[in-house]
Residue frames as a rotation matrix with the C-alpha (Angstrom) as fourth column:
UNK 1
0.579 0.815 0.000 0.00
0.815 -0.579 0.000 0.00
0.000 0.000 -1.000 0.00
UNK 2
-0.450 -0.698 0.557 1.27
0.689 -0.668 -0.281 3.43
0.568 0.257 0.782 -0.89
UNK 3
-0.033 0.402 -0.915 0.78
0.859 -0.456 -0.231 6.15
-0.510 -0.794 -0.330 1.72
UNK 4
-0.298 0.014 0.954 -0.50
0.644 -0.735 0.212 9.48
0.705 0.677 0.210 0.53
UNK 5
-0.775 -0.028 -0.632 -0.83
0.545 -0.535 -0.645 12.66
-0.320 -0.844 0.430 2.52
UNK 6
0.268 0.910 -0.315 -3.57
0.595 -0.414 -0.689 15.24
-0.758 -0.003 -0.653 2.50
UNK 7
0.283 -0.087 0.955 -3.85
0.930 -0.217 -0.295 17.41
0.233 0.972 0.019 -0.60
UNK 8
0.067 -0.269 0.961 -3.29
0.043 -0.961 -0.272 20.63
0.997 0.060 -0.053 1.37
UNK 9
-0.801 -0.362 -0.477 -2.42
0.498 0.038 -0.866 21.92
0.331 -0.931 0.150 4.82
UNK 10
0.178 0.981 0.070 -5.47
0.678 -0.174 0.714 22.77
0.713 -0.080 -0.697 6.86
UNK 11
-0.472 -0.424 0.773 -3.72
-0.236 -0.784 -0.574 24.66
0.849 -0.454 0.270 9.66
UNK 12
0.621 0.762 0.182 -5.74
-0.441 0.148 0.885 22.69
0.648 -0.630 0.428 12.22
UNK 13
0.442 -0.410 0.798 -4.54
-0.829 0.152 0.538 20.96
-0.342 -0.899 -0.273 15.38
UNK 14
-0.372 -0.562 0.739 -3.97
-0.185 0.825 0.534 17.75
-0.910 0.062 -0.410 13.47
UNK 15
0.200 0.369 -0.908 -4.18
-0.980 0.071 -0.187 16.23
-0.004 0.927 0.376 10.02
UNK 16
0.350 -0.054 0.935 -4.39
-0.241 0.959 0.146 12.57
-0.905 -0.276 0.322 9.18
UNK 17
-0.604 -0.466 -0.647 -2.75
-0.783 0.198 0.589 10.51
-0.146 0.862 -0.485 6.50
UNK 18
0.378 0.809 0.451 -5.31
-0.582 0.586 -0.564 8.26
-0.720 -0.049 0.692 4.89
UNK 19
-0.864 -0.503 -0.004 -4.77
-0.345 0.586 0.733 5.16
-0.366 0.635 -0.680 2.81
UNK 20
0.245 0.956 -0.160 -7.48
-0.768 0.091 -0.634 4.30
-0.591 0.279 0.757 0.28
UNK 21
-0.843 -0.483 -0.239 -7.52
-0.529 0.658 0.536 0.84
-0.101 0.578 -0.810 -1.29
UNK 22
-0.134 -0.671 0.730 -8.13
0.854 0.295 0.428 -0.72
-0.502 0.681 0.533 -3.68
UNK 23
0.490 0.205 -0.847 -7.40
-0.146 -0.939 -0.311 2.23
-0.859 0.276 -0.431 -5.91
UNK 24
-0.581 0.814 -0.034 -8.79
-0.717 -0.491 0.496 2.16
0.387 0.312 0.868 -8.53
UNK 25
-0.753 0.417 0.508 -11.89
-0.178 0.614 -0.769 0.51
-0.633 -0.670 -0.388 -7.11
UNK 26
-0.800 0.585 -0.132 -15.06
-0.022 0.191 0.981 -1.03
0.600 0.788 -0.140 -8.50
UNK 27
0.055 0.903 -0.427 -17.40
0.477 0.352 0.806 -2.06
0.877 -0.248 -0.411 -5.66
UNK 28
0.935 0.214 -0.282 -15.94
0.342 -0.335 0.878 -0.55
0.094 -0.918 -0.387 -2.48
UNK 29
0.063 -0.940 0.335 -13.00
-0.129 -0.341 -0.931 1.28
0.990 0.015 -0.143 -0.96
UNK 30
0.544 -0.050 -0.837 -11.42
0.819 0.246 0.518 0.84
0.180 -0.968 0.175 2.43
UNK 31
0.422 -0.387 0.820 -10.23
-0.179 -0.922 -0.343 4.00
0.889 -0.002 -0.458 4.13
UNK 32
0.429 -0.378 -0.820 -7.52
0.854 0.465 0.232 3.47
0.294 -0.801 0.522 6.74
UNK 33
0.079 -0.461 0.884 -6.29
-0.112 -0.885 -0.451 6.22
0.991 -0.063 -0.122 9.04
UNK 34
-0.391 -0.265 -0.881 -5.06
0.849 0.265 -0.457 6.79
0.355 -0.927 0.121 12.58
UNK 35
0.429 0.642 0.635 -7.30
0.240 -0.759 0.605 9.12
0.871 -0.107 -0.480 14.56
UNK 36
-0.571 -0.821 -0.030 -5.26
0.259 -0.145 -0.955 11.01
0.779 -0.553 0.296 17.19
UNK 37
-0.938 0.311 0.151 -8.27
-0.254 -0.324 -0.912 12.10
-0.235 -0.894 0.382 19.23
UNK 38
-0.528 0.818 0.227 -11.85
0.725 0.574 -0.382 10.98
-0.443 -0.037 -0.896 19.73
UNK 39
-0.720 0.310 -0.621 -14.45
-0.386 -0.922 -0.013 12.71
-0.577 0.230 0.784 17.59
UNK 40
0.389 0.866 0.316 -17.43
0.105 0.299 -0.948 12.63
-0.915 0.402 0.026 15.27
UNK 41
-0.693 -0.719 -0.050 -16.09
-0.068 -0.004 0.998 11.67
-0.718 0.695 -0.046 11.85
UNK 42
0.596 0.801 -0.052 -17.82
-0.115 0.022 -0.993 12.26
-0.795 0.598 0.106 8.52
UNK 43
-0.606 -0.719 0.341 -16.53
0.248 0.237 0.940 10.93
-0.756 0.654 0.035 5.21
UNK 44
0.523 0.743 -0.419 -17.76
-0.151 -0.403 -0.903 12.70
-0.839 0.535 -0.098 2.08
UNK 45
-0.360 -0.577 0.733 -17.02
0.672 0.385 0.633 11.93
-0.648 0.720 0.249 -1.57
UNK 46
0.340 0.360 -0.869 -16.97
-0.266 -0.849 -0.456 14.63
-0.902 0.386 -0.193 -4.24
UNK 47
0.665 -0.141 0.733 -16.68
0.710 0.422 -0.564 14.36
-0.230 0.896 0.381 -8.00
UNK 48
-0.300 -0.921 0.248 -14.02
0.952 -0.272 0.142 16.26
-0.064 0.278 0.958 -9.94
UNK 49
-0.181 0.307 0.934 -16.31
0.382 -0.854 0.354 19.32
0.906 0.421 0.037 -10.23
UNK 50
-0.924 -0.220 0.313 -16.69
-0.195 -0.434 -0.880 19.53
0.330 -0.873 0.358 -6.43
UNK 51
0.024 0.998 0.063 -20.26
-0.770 -0.021 0.638 18.17
0.637 -0.064 0.768 -6.33
UNK 52
-0.531 -0.105 0.841 -21.03
-0.745 0.530 -0.405 16.04
-0.403 -0.842 -0.360 -3.26
UNK 53
-0.212 0.427 -0.879 -21.94
-0.722 0.537 0.436 12.56
0.658 0.727 0.195 -4.54
UNK 54
0.323 0.278 -0.905 -21.83
0.331 0.863 0.383 10.42
0.887 -0.423 0.187 -1.38
UNK 55
-0.365 -0.410 0.836 -21.71
-0.661 -0.519 -0.543 11.05
0.656 -0.750 -0.081 2.34
UNK 56
-0.351 0.219 -0.910 -21.97
0.514 0.858 0.008 8.83
0.783 -0.464 -0.414 5.41
UNK 57
0.800 0.573 0.174 -23.74
0.112 -0.429 0.897 9.63
0.589 -0.698 -0.407 8.66
UNK 58
0.180 -0.744 0.643 -21.46
-0.848 -0.449 -0.282 10.93
0.498 -0.495 -0.712 11.41
UNK 59
0.463 -0.167 -0.871 -19.46
0.322 0.947 -0.010 8.18
0.826 -0.276 0.492 13.06
UNK 60
0.737 -0.254 0.626 -18.47
-0.661 -0.462 0.591 8.53
0.140 -0.850 -0.508 16.70
UNK 61
0.611 -0.611 -0.503 -14.94
0.246 0.751 -0.613 7.08
0.752 0.251 0.609 16.79
UNK 62
0.892 -0.428 -0.148 -12.35
0.103 -0.127 0.987 6.67
-0.441 -0.895 -0.069 19.50
UNK 63
0.354 -0.851 -0.389 -8.64
-0.875 -0.448 0.183 7.32
-0.329 0.276 -0.903 19.04
UNK 64
-0.181 -0.586 0.790 -6.46
-0.204 0.808 0.552 4.87
-0.962 -0.061 -0.266 17.16
UNK 65
-0.958 -0.281 -0.061 -6.44
-0.138 0.264 0.955 2.93
-0.252 0.923 -0.292 13.90
UNK 66
0.044 0.996 -0.081 -9.62
-0.426 -0.054 -0.903 3.11
-0.903 0.075 0.422 11.83
UNK 67
-0.972 -0.217 0.091 -10.67
-0.010 0.423 0.906 1.08
-0.235 0.880 -0.413 8.78
UNK 68
-0.131 0.973 -0.189 -13.94
-0.260 -0.217 -0.941 2.11
-0.957 -0.074 0.281 7.16
UNK 69
-0.776 -0.049 0.629 -15.45
0.534 0.479 0.696 0.48
-0.336 0.876 -0.345 4.06
UNK 70
-0.208 0.674 -0.709 -17.53
-0.403 -0.719 -0.566 2.54
-0.891 0.168 0.421 1.65
UNK 71
0.107 0.347 0.932 -19.54
0.679 0.659 -0.323 1.16
-0.726 0.667 -0.165 -1.27
UNK 72
-0.452 -0.331 -0.828 -18.61
-0.320 -0.806 0.497 2.69
-0.833 0.490 0.259 -4.63
UNK 73
-0.659 0.175 0.732 -20.67
0.622 0.674 0.399 0.55
-0.424 0.718 -0.553 -7.03
UNK 74
0.437 0.899 0.016 -23.21
0.785 -0.373 -0.494 3.37
-0.439 0.228 -0.869 -7.47
UNK 75
0.262 -0.428 -0.865 -20.48
-0.216 -0.900 0.379 5.80
-0.941 0.087 -0.328 -8.65
UNK 76
0.999 0.032 -0.034 -19.69
-0.038 0.113 -0.993 6.27
-0.028 0.993 0.114 -12.33
UNK 77
0.354 -0.930 0.097 -16.14
0.931 0.361 0.062 5.53
-0.093 0.068 0.993 -13.54
UNK 78
0.629 -0.191 0.754 -14.16
0.088 -0.946 -0.313 8.70
0.773 0.263 -0.577 -12.75
UNK 79
-0.578 -0.787 -0.216 -11.79
0.459 -0.094 -0.884 10.36
0.675 -0.610 0.415 -10.28
UNK 80
0.609 0.791 0.062 -13.17
0.314 -0.312 0.897 11.38
0.728 -0.526 -0.439 -6.89
UNK 81
-0.497 -0.680 0.539 -12.03
-0.311 -0.440 -0.842 13.24
0.810 -0.586 0.008 -3.80
UNK 82
0.290 0.503 -0.814 -12.62
0.653 0.519 0.552 11.83
0.700 -0.691 -0.178 -0.34
UNK 83
-0.282 -0.312 0.907 -12.85
-0.376 -0.834 -0.404 14.33
0.883 -0.455 0.118 2.51
UNK 84
-0.044 0.199 -0.979 -12.66
0.803 0.590 0.084 13.37
0.595 -0.782 -0.185 6.17
UNK 85
-0.119 0.060 0.991 -13.97
-0.380 -0.925 0.010 15.81
0.917 -0.375 0.133 8.75
UNK 86
-0.383 -0.004 -0.924 -13.80
0.797 0.503 -0.333 15.60
0.466 -0.864 -0.190 12.53
UNK 87
-0.064 0.469 -0.881 -16.21
0.807 -0.495 -0.322 17.73
-0.587 -0.731 -0.347 14.55
UNK 88
0.826 0.553 0.113 -16.92
0.467 -0.557 -0.687 19.76
-0.317 0.620 -0.718 11.37
UNK 89
0.427 -0.754 -0.500 -13.22
-0.670 -0.635 0.385 20.48
-0.607 0.171 -0.776 10.62
UNK 90
0.879 -0.172 -0.445 -11.47
-0.289 0.551 -0.783 19.03
0.380 0.816 0.435 7.57
UNK 91
0.483 -0.743 0.463 -8.65
-0.544 0.160 0.824 16.74
-0.686 -0.650 -0.327 8.71
UNK 92
-0.502 -0.705 0.501 -7.87
0.019 0.570 0.821 14.86
-0.865 0.422 -0.273 5.49
UNK 93
0.599 0.586 -0.545 -8.42
-0.597 -0.126 -0.792 14.86
-0.533 0.800 0.275 1.75
UNK 94
-0.532 -0.734 0.422 -7.35
-0.166 0.579 0.799 12.20
-0.831 0.355 -0.429 -0.73
UNK 95
-0.005 0.458 -0.889 -8.14
-0.983 -0.167 -0.080 11.15
-0.185 0.873 0.451 -4.28
UNK 96
-0.512 -0.145 0.847 -9.24
-0.051 0.989 0.138 7.80
-0.857 0.027 -0.514 -5.68
UNK 97
-0.629 0.258 -0.733 -10.60
-0.776 -0.141 0.615 6.38
0.056 0.956 0.289 -8.92
UNK 98
0.032 0.680 0.733 -13.56
-0.275 0.711 -0.647 4.17
-0.961 -0.181 0.210 -9.75
UNK 99
-0.916 -0.342 -0.209 -13.35
-0.310 0.274 0.910 1.91
-0.254 0.899 -0.357 -12.82
């Protein structure tokens, strides 16, 4: 697995490094990251134009390693951006593809 960092610096207390696999995907992606502090996490997926195409309900997570699976079979083949927010602050952004 290749580690990738966030696409930009948020200037927040912390940022996470997420790993998305498989990439490219067909049916699902797994999002792995280490959460340094407890919080309400939301994962949102945007298309290349910035339109929100998929979002999960808030997840209340504790600190430590996280591995979340997200179905992608309803997405058209394209590039997408995945945004992770904690308590309404962006803590990570990464890109993935759907075939």
